[in-house]
N, C-alpha and C positions, 0 to 999 in steps of 0.2 A: 504493500500500500504506500509506504514512504517513497519507494522507488518511483511509483506512478506519479506521486505528487511532485517529486523532484523533476521528472521529465516534463510534466505539465508546466511547472514554473519556468523551466529552462526554455520551453517552446514559446512561452509568453515573452520572456526576455528577448529571445531572438526576433520575435515578431515586432516588438517595440524598436529594437535596433534597426531592423530593416525599414520600418516605417519612417523613422527619423533620418536614416541615411538617404532614403528616397526623397524626403521633404527637403533636405539640405541640397541634394543634387538638383532638384527642381528649382529651388531659389537661385542656385548658381547658374543654371541654364537660362532663367529669366533675365538675370543680370547680363550675361553674355549676349543674349538675343537683343536686349535693349541697346547695348553698345553697337552691335552689328547693324541694327536698324538706323541708328543715328548716323553711323558712318555711311551707310547706303544712301540715306537721304542727302547728306551733305555733299558727298563726292559725285553722285548722279546729277546734281544740279550745278556743281561748281566746275567740273571738268569741261563740259560743253561751253560754259560761259568764259572760262579762261582761254579756251581755244578760239572763241569768237573775237575777243578783244585783244588777244595776244598775251602769252604768259609773261614775256619779258616786259611789255608795256604795263601789265597789271602789277607785277611784283616790284619793278624798279622805276616805275613812273613817278614823277615828282608832283604832278598836278592832279587835283581831284575836283572835277566840275561835272557832276551828274547830269545837269541840264544839257550839257554839250556832249554827253557820252564820253567823257575823258575820265578814266578811272585808274589813277596811280596811287598805290597804297604804301610806297616806300616811307613817306614821312610818318605814317601810322605805325609801321613796323619798327622804325627806329625809335619813335616815341614810346612804344610799349616796352622795348628793351631797356631804354634809358630809365624809365620810371621804375620798372621791376628791379633792375640791377641796383639802383640807388636805394630802393626800399629794403632789399635784402642786405645790402651793405650796412644799413643802419639797424635793421631789425634782428639779424642773426646774432651779432655779439651781445646785444641787450637781452635777447631771449635766452641764449645759452647760459650766460652769466646769471640771469635770474633763476633759471632752472637749477644751476649749481648751488645757488644760495638756498633755495627752497628745499633742495634735497639733502644738503650736507651741513649747512651753517645756520639755517633758520630755526629759532626755538619753536617747539610744538605749539605753544600758546599763540605765537605770532602767525604761524602757518595756518592755524584754524581760521584766521581772518583773511590772509593773503590769497590762499588757494581759491576760496569762493569769489574773491574779487577778480582774479585772473579768469576764472570760468565765466563770470558775468561779462567781462570784457569781450569774450568771444560770442556772447549772445546779443550784443548790441547790433541793431540793424545797420546796414551799410549807409542808408540815407542819413542816419543820425551822425555817423562819422563825417559824412559830407557836410552837414550843417555845422558841426564843430570846426571843421577845416575852414569853411567859408566865413564863419564869424570870428574865429580866434586866430588860426594860423595864417590865413591870407592877409588880414590887416597887419599882423605882426611882421610878416616878411616885407610888406609894403612900407612899414615904418623903418625897418632896419635898412633896406635897400631902396633908397629914395629914387623915384622915377619909374618904378615898375608897379603893376597892378597887384602883384602878389600871387596871382593865379599862374602857376608855373610847374615845371618838372619837380622842383624841390618841394613845393606844397603837396603835390600828389604823392611824392615818395614818403614824406613824413607821415601822411595819413595812412598809407599802405603799410608802412613799417609798424605803426600802432596796431593795425588790423591783423597783421600776421603774428603778433606777439603771443596771443593765447595758444595758437597751434604749436609754435616753436617751444614755448615754455612747458606746456603740459606733456607733449610727446618726448621732449628731451629729458624732463624730470622722470618720466616713467622709465626711460632707457637707463638713466643713471641709477635709479632705485633698483633696477633689476641686476645690476652688477654685483657679484658675490662679495659679501663683506670681507672675505679673506684677502681680496686684492688690497683694500684699504688698510686692513690690519697688518698685512705683510709689509707694506711700505712703511708703516709706523714702526714696526719691529726692526726694520733696517736703519732706523734713525731719521727718517724723513719727517718734516713738520706736517701738520694737518693739511695745510694748503698744498704743499708739494705732493702729499699722498693723494689728494683729491684730483689735482690737475695732471699728475704724471702717472697715476695708476688707475683710478676709477674712471676718469673722463675718457682716456684713450680706449678703454674697454667698452665704453658706451657709444663709440663713434658711429656705429651702424645705425642705431636709433636716432642719434642726433642728425645724421645725414638725411634720414627719412623725414624728420621734422622740417628740414630745410626744403626738401622736395615738396612737401605739402604747402609750405609757406610761399614758395615760388608759384605754385599753381593758384593759390589764393590771390596773390598779388597781380599776376598777369591776367587773370580772369575777372578782376573786379571792374565794375562799370559805374555804378551809381555815385559812389564817393568821388571817383576820379572826374566824372563829368562836372562836378560842382567846383573843383579847385584847380583843374589843370589848364584852363584857359581855352581849350578846344580850338586851337589854331593849327591848321593843316600845314605844317612846316617841319623841317628837320631842325631841332633846337641846336643853337650854337653854344648855349650855356644852360645851367640848371635853373636860371631865372626866366627862361623863355617859356611862353605858353606852348602847349602840345596837345595833340589829339591821339589817343591810343586806338587800337583795333576794336576793343570792346565798346568804347564810347562812340566810335563811328557807327557801329551797328545799331546801338540803342537810339542814337539821335535821329537816324534817318530811316529806320525800318518802318516806322509808323506811317509815313506818307510815300514810301517808295513803291514802284510798280514796274512791271516789265523787266527790262535789262538791268535797271538800277537795283531792283530787289534781288535778282540773281547774282549780281556783283556783291551785294552785302552778304549773301549766303556763302559766296566764295571767300569773302573776307573772314567769315567764321571758320571756313576750312583751313585757312592760313593760320589762324589762331589755334585751332585744334592741332595742327601739325607741329606748331612751335611747342605747345605744351607736351605733346607726345615725345618730341626730340629731347626736351629738357628732362623729362622723367627717365627716358632711356639712358641719357648721358649720366645722370646722377646714379641710377641703378648700376650701371657698369662701373662707375667710380666706387660705389659702395662694395661691389663684388670684388674689385681689385684690392681694396683696402682690407676686406675680410680675409681674402686669400693670403 
């Protein structure tokens, strides 16, 4: 009788495992199918459009006049790269050092208040960041650098660097927390100070997770639209300095998709494909770099 009960219980366990395995596989397939459908939609519309207007003229053209069917997006490509690179240059050191403090140096009583604050920072809508930049950062830059409006690459980069902080801080902190305590204690046993043990033992061991946080931060920065629209100046030009106004790929789509039609609309979809390919290349590059560092 007990053997029968054991077999019955075992069969129920197997049935549950198969059910959840099938459920997880279904969810994974839905995700893959969604990505495939998005890619199919984007590329099926973009490839004929690029062929019609010319790939070289589209990617390397300097002028954007939709009413005259002149579509050059090089200024938007350069603007996106400028803003994203500057935002990551500001945000990554702040985020990683904040994660180190929260993980290794912050007293538990203080961490109970700081961690919810960081999480709340990630929950603030993009348009609120844009309002903050428009009301605070833009006038501040205008006062410091006289003769400019304040809406510039620098203003957009500052806003984006604040927006990527929660992602970088939380993911980096999780990576540092996952490092075995023996790394840190071993460095202390060899005579290292607490700071040297953290920065030369624990932090290098967490570099894979920290790099993953940077990848997520880059994706957030280059894909942001609402906040950038409000502070970047929206000027279709290749900026000569960080104080010049700029228009990014995302803001170009958001600003003109509402009234576009015909070829103009197809070109904006192609604009989205270029953005998609950029994000894909950035992710692949960072993943290869992470793999090399891990090996």
